[in-house]
C-alpha positions in Angstrom: 16.9 -26.5 0.1 16.8 -24.7 3.5 13.3 -24.5 3.9 10.7 -27.7 4.3 8.7 -28.1 1.1 5.5 -30.6 2.0 4.7 -32.8 -1.0 1.5 -33.3 -0.1 0.4 -29.7 -0.3 -0.2 -28.1 -3.5 2.4 -25.6 -5.2 2.3 -23.3 -8.4 5.2 -23.4 -10.9 5.9 -20.0 -13.0 3.0 -20.9 -15.2 0.3 -21.3 -12.9 1.3 -18.1 -10.8 1.1 -16.5 -14.1 -2.7 -17.6 -14.2 -3.2 -16.5 -10.7 -1.9 -13.1 -10.6 -1.5 -10.5 -13.1 2.1 -9.6 -12.7 4.4 -10.2 -15.8 8.5 -9.4 -16.4 10.4 -7.3 -14.9 7.7 -7.2 -12.3 6.9 -10.9 -11.2 8.9 -11.2 -8.6 8.7 -14.8 -7.5 9.2 -18.1 -9.3 7.2 -20.9 -7.3 5.0 -21.1 -4.4 4.7 -24.3 -2.7 3.2 -25.7 0.6 0.0 -23.8 -0.7 -2.5 -24.5 2.2 -5.8 -22.6 1.5 -6.7 -20.0 4.2 -3.5 -21.1 6.2 0.0 -20.1 4.6 2.2 -20.8 1.7 6.0 -20.7 0.5 7.1 -18.5 -2.1 10.8 -19.0 -3.8 12.5 -16.2 -5.5 15.8 -17.2 -7.1 18.1 -14.2 -7.1 20.3 -13.9 -10.3 22.5 -11.0 -11.6 20.1 -10.1 -14.5 17.3 -8.8 -12.2 17.0 -5.3 -13.8 17.3 -3.3 -10.7 20.8 -4.4 -10.2 21.2 -1.9 -13.3 21.3 0.8 -10.6 21.0 -0.6 -7.1 23.9 -0.8 -6.6 26.1 -1.4 -9.7 29.4 -2.4 -7.6 27.8 -4.3 -5.1 24.3 -5.5 -6.4 21.6 -5.7 -3.4 18.2 -6.5 -3.8 15.8 -3.5 -2.6 13.7 -3.8 0.3 10.9 -2.6 -1.6 11.1 -5.8 -4.1 11.6 -8.0 -0.8 8.2 -6.8 0.2 6.6 -7.0 -3.2 7.8 -10.8 -3.3 5.9 -11.5 0.0 2.9 -9.4 -1.2 3.0 -11.6 -4.6 3.2 -14.8 -2.7 0.3 -13.9 -0.3 -1.8 -12.7 -3.6 -1.2 -16.6 -4.8 -2.3 -17.6 -1.8 -5.4 -15.6 -1.7 -6.3 -16.8 -5.1 -5.5 -20.1 -4.3 -7.7 -20.3 -1.0 -10.8 -18.4 -2.9 -10.5 -20.9 -5.8 -10.3 -18.0 -8.4 -7.5 -19.3 -10.7 -8.0 -18.1 -14.3 -10.4 -15.8 -13.1 -9.7 -12.1 -13.7 -9.2 -11.6 -9.8 -6.3 -9.0 -8.5 -5.0 -8.6 -5.2 -4.2 -5.2 -4.1 -1.9 -4.1 -1.4 -3.3 -2.1 1.2 -0.7 -1.8 3.6 2.6 -2.9 4.7 3.5 -2.6 8.7 6.5 -3.4 10.7 8.5 -4.1 7.9 11.9 -4.7 9.0 15.2 -5.8 6.8 18.1 -7.6 8.5 20.6 -8.6 6.1 21.4 -7.8 2.7 20.1 -10.2 -0.2 22.4 -10.6 -3.3 22.7 -12.2 -6.6 23.2 -15.9 -5.8 20.9 -16.1 -2.9 17.3 -18.1 -3.0 14.7 -16.0 -0.9 12.5 -18.3 0.8 8.9 -16.5 1.5 7.1 -17.9 4.2 3.4 -15.9 4.3 0.7 -16.9 7.1 -2.5 -15.9 7.0 -3.4 -13.8 10.4 -7.0 -12.8 8.9 -9.0 -14.0 5.7 -12.5 -12.9 5.9 -14.3 -11.9 2.8 -12.2 -9.4 0.4 -10.0 -8.5 3.2 -6.5 -10.4 4.0 -3.7 -9.9 6.5 -0.4 -11.9 6.6 2.4 -12.4 8.6 5.3 -12.4 6.1 9.2 -13.3 6.4 11.8 -13.4 4.0 14.7 -15.9 4.6 18.4 -16.8 3.0 19.9 -20.0 4.1 17.5 -20.5 6.9 18.1 -16.8 8.3 15.6 -14.1 8.2 16.5 -11.5 6.2 13.2 -9.2 6.5 9.8 -9.3 8.1 6.4 -7.4 7.6 2.8 -7.5 7.9 0.9 -7.1 4.9 -3.0 -6.6 4.1 -4.5 -7.1 0.6 -7.8 -6.8 -0.8 -9.2 -8.9 -3.8 -11.8 -8.0 -6.4 -12.8 -9.2 -9.7 -13.2 -7.4 -12.8 -16.8 -5.9 -13.8 -17.7 -9.2 -15.6 -16.1 -11.5 -13.2 -15.9 -13.8 -16.0 -13.0 -16.4 -16.8 -9.9 -15.5 -18.8 
């Protein structure tokens, strides 16, 4: 692993992630979140395999992870951090993407890569949160973006 994992901080495996955000295959784009530091940041992990559904058409002869999927992976990592920070696991909480600013893509991500997704809270007040996000492969930044998201409970606000 090229990113440091802090064993003293909480982590979320795929089972816990599915209790935190509503995304499911084929749109659940993260495998694990480590270094969950409430209100501060987290590190998402995505193991890129050739079996990803987008590789059928993007591009069949030279599979490349679409940039929009990298941004969505960042956003899902940020959503897990919001749920962890607010203590809302197992609640009908949805975190909605509001904006993506300053997105930059520097290197292609291909099958076999491990995508590390560090997200840092820039602002986390109330229901609106802003994050500085990166995507890295082998310690090199492959993409960056600033993401703003808002959360809301379902009408009942009850546990699942």
